[in-house]
KEDO-110331 format. One record per residue (C-alpha): residue in one letter; chain; x, y, z. Coordinates in steps of 0.02 Angstrom, whole numbers. Each point is the difference from the previous one (the first is absolute). Layout:
# residues N
<"a","A",<X,Y,Z>>
...
//
This chain:
# residues 461
<"m","A",<8819,5382,5873>>
<"y","A",<127,-88,78>>
<"n","A",<-76,-16,169>>
<"n","A",<-129,-90,-88>>
<"a","A",<113,-110,-86>>
<"k","A",<20,-122,146>>
<"p","A",<-187,-34,34>>
<"m","A",<-16,-51,-214>>
<"q","A",<157,-103,37>>
<"q","A",<-76,-114,150>>
<"r","A",<-149,-23,-100>>
<"g","A",<82,-60,-125>>
<"q","A",<108,-122,87>>
<"g","A",<-165,-50,86>>
<"l","A",<-81,-24,-168>>
<"t","A",<149,-96,-54>>
<"e","A",<5,-128,136>>
<"r","A",<-172,-35,-7>>
<"a","A",<-1,-10,-202>>
<"p","A",<26,-200,-12>>
<"l","A",<-183,-15,82>>
<"l","A",<-58,85,-158>>
<"n","A",<113,-68,-128>>
<"d","A",<152,-112,12>>
<"e","A",<76,34,-148>>
<"n","A",<28,197,46>>
<"s","A",<77,-31,182>>
<"s","A",<178,-10,-79>>
<"l","A",<-25,193,-72>>
<"g","A",<22,78,157>>
<"v","A",<-101,142,-33>>
<"g","A",<-170,63,56>>
<"i","A",<-153,-69,-106>>
<"p","A",<-109,138,-45>>
<"r","A",<-182,-5,50>>
<"v","A",<-85,-17,-176>>
<"y","A",<82,-139,-12>>
<"r","A",<-47,-79,182>>
<"n","A",<-196,55,-51>>
<"t","A",<21,-123,-172>>
<"k","A",<32,-144,109>>
<"s","A",<-121,-136,85>>
<"r","A",<-96,94,126>>
<"e","A",<28,-166,106>>
<"v","A",<191,11,10>>
<"l","A",<-38,176,54>>
<"g","A",<-114,-49,144>>
<"e","A",<164,-114,81>>
<"l","A",<85,162,17>>
<"p","A",<44,49,188>>
<"r","A",<-95,156,58>>
<"p","A",<128,146,-12>>
<"t","A",<48,90,149>>
<"s","A",<3,199,38>>
<"m","A",<160,16,-49>>
<"d","A",<-22,-62,-169>>
<"i","A",<-146,141,-27>>
<"d","A",<46,179,-62>>
<"s","A",<-29,131,100>>
<"n","A",<-58,112,-129>>
<"k","A",<-134,-122,-77>>
<"l","A",<-89,-12,190>>
<"n","A",<-7,192,-9>>
<"v","A",<-75,-27,-187>>
<"l","A",<-146,-125,72>>
<"s","A",<-24,82,155>>
<"d","A",<-24,166,-90>>
<"v","A",<-128,-118,-119>>
<"t","A",<-94,-59,156>>
<"s","A",<-28,157,74>>
<"h","A",<-66,65,-168>>
<"i","A",<-110,-153,-19>>
<"q","A",<-56,33,181>>
<"q","A",<-47,176,-30>>
<"q","A",<-110,-42,-158>>
<"r","A",<-98,-111,125>>
<"k","A",<-30,125,125>>
<"r","A",<-97,111,-141>>
<"p","A",<-190,30,44>>
<"l","A",<-122,-92,-94>>
<"r","A",<-104,65,-157>>
<"n","A",<-146,-7,112>>
<"s","A",<58,161,80>>
<"k","A",<-28,84,-135>>
<"l","A",<-205,-43,13>>
<"g","A",<14,64,187>>
<"n","A",<62,-156,72>>
<"s","A",<138,30,105>>
<"c","A",<120,-148,23>>
<"s","A",<104,2,144>>
<"q","A",<174,-50,11>>
<"d","A",<31,-111,146>>
<"e","A",<138,-72,38>>
<"n","A",<-57,-143,77>>
<"l","A",<-122,-47,-164>>
<"g","A",<108,-108,-128>>
<"h","A",<2,41,-195>>
<"n","A",<-128,-114,-40>>
<"q","A",<-107,41,125>>
<"q","A",<-7,176,-23>>
<"k","A",<-7,-18,-203>>
<"y","A",<-176,-101,31>>
<"k","A",<-54,105,144>>
<"l","A",<-183,23,-23>>
<"t","A",<-86,170,30>>
<"t","A",<-189,-51,-28>>
<"n","A",<-61,133,130>>
<"r","A",<75,154,-102>>
<"i","A",<-61,-67,-176>>
<"p","A",<-101,149,-80>>
<"c","A",<-184,-76,-44>>
<"k","A",<-89,70,-163>>
<"p","A",<-205,17,-16>>
<"s","A",<-97,-136,-82>>
<"f","A",<-145,104,-52>>
<"t","A",<-7,206,-26>>
<"v","A",<-175,78,5>>
<"h","A",<7,166,-93>>
<"v","A",<-170,108,47>>
<"d","A",<-8,141,-120>>
<"s","A",<-43,174,95>>
<"d","A",<-152,120,-56>>
<"e","A",<80,147,-102>>
<"n","A",<-115,122,66>>
<"t","A",<40,-28,166>>
<"n","A",<182,92,79>>
<"s","A",<38,-131,117>>
<"k","A",<157,-94,-30>>
<"p","A",<-37,-167,-49>>
<"e","A",<40,-161,117>>
<"e","A",<165,-90,-15>>
<"p","A",<-55,-180,-94>>
<"k","A",<3,-129,137>>
<"l","A",<107,-129,-12>>
<"i","A",<-55,-194,47>>
<"g","A",<131,-130,-6>>
<"a","A",<109,-100,126>>
<"a","A",<68,68,176>>
<"c","A",<182,74,-22>>
<"k","A",<46,-92,188>>
<"d","A",<-58,-174,-47>>
<"l","A",<-4,-90,-179>>
<"h","A",<-138,-98,32>>
<"v","A",<-182,94,-6>>
<"e","A",<-98,-42,163>>
<"e","A",<-130,173,16>>
<"r","A",<-151,5,-121>>
<"l","A",<19,119,-148>>
<"d","A",<-84,153,17>>
<"l","A",<-95,49,-165>>
<"h","A",<-8,184,-62>>
<"d","A",<-175,92,18>>
<"a","A",<14,1,-195>>
<"v","A",<-11,-190,-9>>
<"t","A",<-117,-18,156>>
<"a","A",<-129,143,-65>>
<"l","A",<-63,-90,-151>>
<"p","A",<-188,-34,-8>>
<"k","A",<-60,-192,56>>
<"q","A",<-142,-54,-79>>
<"p","A",<-77,-162,68>>
<"f","A",<-42,-165,-82>>
<"d","A",<-180,-10,-49>>
<"r","A",<-74,-159,101>>
<"i","A",<-69,-133,-119>>
<"r","A",<-177,-39,57>>
<"e","A",<-65,-128,-113>>
<"p","A",<124,-159,-18>>
<"f","A",<59,-49,-162>>
<"i","A",<-66,-170,-40>>
<"i","A",<74,-101,-132>>
<"e","A",<-148,-116,-93>>
<"d","A",<117,-60,-125>>
<"a","A",<130,-143,39>>
<"e","A",<137,69,-94>>
<"s","A",<108,151,80>>
<"p","A",<-9,179,-96>>
<"m","A",<176,9,38>>
<"i","A",<50,-149,-110>>
<"l","A",<74,47,-162>>
<"d","A",<-13,-97,-169>>
<"t","A",<189,5,-44>>
<"s","A",<1,-110,-149>>
<"i","A",<98,20,-149>>
<"a","A",<-146,-3,-98>>
<"t","A",<-80,146,98>>
<"l","A",<159,109,4>>
<"d","A",<15,-5,-173>>
<"q","A",<-187,20,-38>>
<"s","A",<14,160,103>>
<"r","A",<149,47,-75>>
<"e","A",<-79,2,-179>>
<"e","A",<-152,93,61>>
<"k","A",<99,145,77>>
<"e","A",<92,11,-157>>
<"q","A",<-135,-5,-99>>
<"d","A",<-84,128,99>>
<"e","A",<155,121,-6>>
<"i","A",<-5,-20,-188>>
<"d","A",<-187,48,-12>>
<"i","A",<27,165,105>>
<"y","A",<139,57,-145>>
<"k","A",<-53,-97,-145>>
<"e","A",<-71,165,-100>>
<"d","A",<159,105,28>>
<"l","A",<99,-147,-56>>
<"f","A",<-94,-29,-162>>
<"n","A",<-8,179,-18>>
<"y","A",<189,16,28>>
<"h","A",<34,-150,-121>>
<"r","A",<-99,83,-142>>
<"q","A",<98,135,22>>
<"a","A",<148,-71,-12>>
<"e","A",<-47,-128,-162>>
<"e","A",<-1,127,-107>>
<"k","A",<168,103,67>>
<"y","A",<104,-173,-33>>
<"l","A",<-87,-57,-157>>
<"p","A",<103,-62,-156>>
<"k","A",<-9,76,-171>>
<"p","A",<-122,-106,-93>>
<"h","A",<78,-4,-163>>
<"y","A",<202,-2,64>>
<"m","A",<17,-142,-112>>
<"h","A",<9,107,-165>>
<"k","A",<153,82,67>>
<"q","A",<98,-155,27>>
<"t","A",<98,-39,-143>>
<"d","A",<89,-185,62>>
<"i","A",<-149,-70,93>>
<"t","A",<-184,-57,-31>>
<"y","A",<-157,-43,87>>
<"g","A",<22,-188,-15>>
<"m","A",<181,35,65>>
<"r","A",<-102,77,176>>
<"s","A",<-122,-140,0>>
<"i","A",<151,-125,-7>>
<"l","A",<69,99,151>>
<"v","A",<-132,12,97>>
<"d","A",<-47,-181,-14>>
<"w","A",<168,-45,48>>
<"l","A",<-27,108,156>>
<"v","A",<-144,-96,47>>
<"e","A",<104,-152,11>>
<"v","A",<119,81,92>>
<"a","A",<-129,64,128>>
<"e","A",<-65,-179,14>>
<"e","A",<155,-88,37>>
<"y","A",<53,126,146>>
<"k","A",<-177,19,61>>
<"l","A",<-4,181,-26>>
<"f","A",<-155,102,41>>
<"r","A",<-129,49,-131>>
<"q","A",<40,186,32>>
<"t","A",<173,-18,-41>>
<"l","A",<-22,-85,-182>>
<"f","A",<-107,167,-28>>
<"l","A",<118,117,57>>
<"s","A",<151,-57,-93>>
<"v","A",<-124,-12,-176>>
<"n","A",<-27,186,54>>
<"y","A",<150,40,23>>
<"i","A",<73,-69,-172>>
<"d","A",<-153,104,-86>>
<"r","A",<35,166,91>>
<"f","A",<179,-47,-45>>
<"l","A",<-33,-37,-169>>
<"s","A",<-94,174,-20>>
<"t","A",<140,94,24>>
<"m","A",<160,-102,-53>>
<"a","A",<49,-93,-164>>
<"v","A",<54,-186,43>>
<"n","A",<103,-105,-90>>
<"r","A",<-85,-182,-36>>
<"g","A",<169,-59,83>>
<"k","A",<-36,82,173>>
<"l","A",<-197,-32,6>>
<"q","A",<24,-142,96>>
<"l","A",<133,98,121>>
<"l","A",<-157,125,10>>
<"g","A",<-106,-124,57>>
<"t","A",<104,-84,137>>
<"a","A",<37,186,63>>
<"c","A",<-166,28,14>>
<"t","A",<-56,-145,89>>
<"f","A",<153,20,118>>
<"i","A",<-62,175,60>>
<"a","A",<-180,-47,5>>
<"s","A",<37,-157,101>>
<"k","A",<104,92,127>>
<"f","A",<-140,140,18>>
<"e","A",<-136,-125,14>>
<"e","A",<77,-183,63>>
<"i","A",<22,-28,186>>
<"e","A",<153,-106,-48>>
<"a","A",<63,52,-175>>
<"p","A",<108,-125,-89>>
<"d","A",<187,53,-10>>
<"l","A",<84,87,-162>>
<"g","A",<87,-173,-25>>
<"e","A",<-163,-77,-20>>
<"f","A",<-65,119,-145>>
<"v","A",<180,-9,-73>>
<"y","A",<-48,-200,-6>>
<"i","A",<-152,18,-87>>
<"t","A",<83,71,-153>>
<"d","A",<119,-132,-18>>
<"d","A",<136,91,61>>
<"t","A",<-39,122,-164>>
<"y","A",<29,166,104>>
<"t","A",<117,18,150>>
<"r","A",<-28,78,166>>
<"s","A",<72,167,-44>>
<"q","A",<-110,-6,-149>>
<"v","A",<-161,-25,107>>
<"l","A",<37,141,137>>
<"k","A",<41,134,-155>>
<"m","A",<-155,-51,-88>>
<"e","A",<-96,31,162>>
<"q","A",<96,171,44>>
<"m","A",<-56,54,-179>>
<"i","A",<-179,-60,14>>
<"l","A",<-19,86,179>>
<"k","A",<75,150,-80>>
<"v","A",<-122,4,-139>>
<"l","A",<-154,-25,104>>
<"s","A",<48,115,114>>
<"f","A",<-1,-115,146>>
<"n","A",<-198,-10,-20>>
<"v","A",<-10,-179,54>>
<"a","A",<-175,-12,96>>
<"v","A",<-123,12,-140>>
<"p","A",<-172,-77,-18>>
<"t","A",<-34,-143,-106>>
<"t","A",<-152,-93,-75>>
<"n","A",<42,-130,131>>
<"t","A",<-24,142,149>>
<"f","A",<-173,67,-88>>
<"l","A",<-70,-194,-19>>
<"e","A",<54,-22,186>>
<"h","A",<-129,170,46>>
<"y","A",<-154,-72,-111>>
<"l","A",<34,-179,88>>
<"h","A",<-5,49,169>>
<"e","A",<-136,126,-39>>
<"a","A",<-110,-122,-86>>
<"n","A",<27,-139,133>>
<"l","A",<-81,-138,-121>>
<"n","A",<93,-135,83>>
<"h","A",<1,-96,-172>>
<"p","A",<202,-90,-19>>
<"h","A",<-49,-8,-175>>
<"h","A",<-25,175,-31>>
<"k","A",<143,57,100>>
<"y","A",<144,-108,-87>>
<"l","A",<-101,18,-182>>
<"s","A",<9,173,16>>
<"m","A",<186,-8,55>>
<"f","A",<18,-117,-162>>
<"l","A",<-58,123,-115>>
<"i","A",<101,161,66>>
<"e","A",<153,-90,-9>>
<"l","A",<-54,-36,-190>>
<"t","A",<8,184,-41>>
<"l","A",<178,4,52>>
<"l","A",<61,-92,-144>>
<"d","A",<-94,110,-136>>
<"a","A",<46,167,29>>
<"n","A",<-55,86,-182>>
<"p","A",<-204,0,58>>
<"y","A",<40,10,191>>
<"l","A",<128,120,26>>
<"q","A",<-146,148,-43>>
<"f","A",<-108,-60,144>>
<"l","A",<19,73,183>>
<"p","A",<42,-153,126>>
<"s","A",<-163,40,90>>
<"i","A",<-84,-28,-155>>
<"i","A",<84,-148,-53>>
<"a","A",<-31,-76,163>>
<"a","A",<-206,27,5>>
<"a","A",<-10,-72,-172>>
<"a","A",<97,-173,81>>
<"f","A",<-138,8,141>>
<"y","A",<-149,40,-98>>
<"l","A",<52,-131,-135>>
<"a","A",<46,-130,119>>
<"a","A",<-188,14,84>>
<"k","A",<-72,6,-187>>
<"t","A",<90,-174,-11>>
<"l","A",<-48,-61,151>>
<"d","A",<-178,52,-40>>
<"l","A",<-7,87,162>>
<"k","A",<-160,101,48>>
<"d","A",<73,156,46>>
<"p","A",<176,16,-97>>
<"w","A",<16,185,36>>
<"p","A",<-65,39,174>>
<"s","A",<-62,186,37>>
<"a","A",<138,-15,157>>
<"v","A",<139,-16,-136>>
<"e","A",<-79,122,-95>>
<"n","A",<-16,118,130>>
<"l","A",<205,-35,34>>
<"s","A",<68,9,-172>>
<"g","A",<-106,138,-64>>
<"y","A",<-18,-120,-163>>
<"s","A",<-163,-51,-87>>
<"v","A",<-2,-152,-127>>
<"v","A",<8,124,-148>>
<"d","A",<148,56,65>>
<"f","A",<116,-170,-33>>
<"l","A",<-123,-68,-107>>
<"c","A",<127,13,-130>>
<"c","A",<145,-68,67>>
<"a","A",<-108,-148,63>>
<"k","A",<-40,-32,-172>>
<"l","A",<189,0,-44>>
<"l","A",<40,-115,164>>
<"c","A",<-131,-116,-48>>
<"e","A",<100,-54,-177>>
<"t","A",<148,25,90>>
<"h","A",<-94,-161,128>>
<"k","A",<-59,-108,-158>>
<"n","A",<197,-10,-78>>
<"a","A",<81,-35,154>>
<"k","A",<17,-163,-20>>
<"t","A",<68,34,-179>>
<"h","A",<119,137,48>>
<"p","A",<184,-28,-47>>
<"q","A",<33,31,183>>
<"q","A",<-57,-105,111>>
<"a","A",<86,39,181>>
<"i","A",<-164,73,68>>
<"y","A",<-111,-139,-74>>
<"q","A",<93,-147,76>>
<"k","A",<13,119,180>>
<"y","A",<-182,-11,19>>
<"q","A",<-22,-171,-55>>
<"q","A",<48,-48,177>>
<"t","A",<-115,-38,149>>
<"k","A",<56,133,104>>
<"y","A",<-77,117,-117>>
<"h","A",<-137,-112,-35>>
<"i","A",<37,-23,-165>>
<"a","A",<-87,151,-61>>
<"s","A",<85,2,-172>>
<"s","A",<-105,-156,-38>>
<"l","A",<-156,101,19>>
<"h","A",<-91,14,-160>>
<"p","A",<3,179,-60>>
<"l","A",<-166,102,-40>>
<"a","A",<-80,-70,-165>>
<"d","A",<-91,170,-49>>
<"v","A",<93,169,22>>
<"k","A",<-172,95,-19>>
<"s","A",<-42,-72,154>>
<"l","A",<125,107,91>>
<"r","A",<-142,124,-20>>
<"f","A",<-44,56,189>>
<"q","A",<-201,-18,-11>>
//
């Protein structure tokens, strides 16, 4: 302790003499300035200090620095990691650290095969199977200079020569056979023909499946007698409003028929208050649009069409209740489904017949009293037949449609007579949404066509 006091005093005195270079205000203190204080000063002033002599450096610090230097040198002399792969790095003292670190040993890099051919040995023979031959880059050089030798399993494949064309192929026409017609009309036509062929293959199976499903998901025809607060007239007003909603948001025709199907099936099981009838129709249309539409309207749109009578939470709760009552069976065939079957099978190519049939089946949605007792396939057949008789077509019920449906005219004649009376009273019906809808030119003004005058002419001759 006492022997080390003198060098400390000398260092203190040396720092005191050079203190004015750091800060002139501390020159009168007469004590050594700590190192922390010097580090906080400007680096430019520190650069002007004279280089200390060997007498000012502590011998203990020199020993510490020498130990650190020797430790670093030992770390640098450690072998590289490549020695683990079989590459021994010589510790040549003449080479510097950087040269030793980045020294390349490409002559001993192990090469990996590019391909491996495995030959299955014969099970009956007891001979030891041959080892697979490895084909890859040479182990001595990184670049492959020699030709690869294939295994016998590859070269033993049979080779068949090509047959020579004796007669030359002459193109008589000027157009090349490789020129394809890639116009949009041709592509659309080919796609439609392909889809039509696919439908024709499974049309009987699809129709039979729909026939079985319509009886399974049919609403009760006289459910309104058990409803204590609503009537057929209220239901007719609700359906008329849903037709306007479907036109406003440009929904598919199938979406409208599904909505009415959900309403009738729900009312067949649950009694509804008249104040919640519109909420029921809104929620049913919301479910049908999510099932049928590509881009269904948002929930806020359905709240908006009710003039904010119901909230979003009320529509969602009603949706949950409907799905529970229907047991989540929302994929059901409707009258529109069977009409599409009949129109596709008949292929009449008569625009007035198509839209008049569509107009007639939508009229049946308003009046639930007479039409719920019929199957959707019967109603579609009656509308198809009545439209053909109204337009005075030669074959109102083609044999192809009769073979597909299995119905004759006698099977749906009663429904066709009722539908003829509905067609006559369509213009004077209290609900005019469907009539006004088919006044548009895109539907060929089907509602303006004169109905059949004599009902007796419906009987098939």
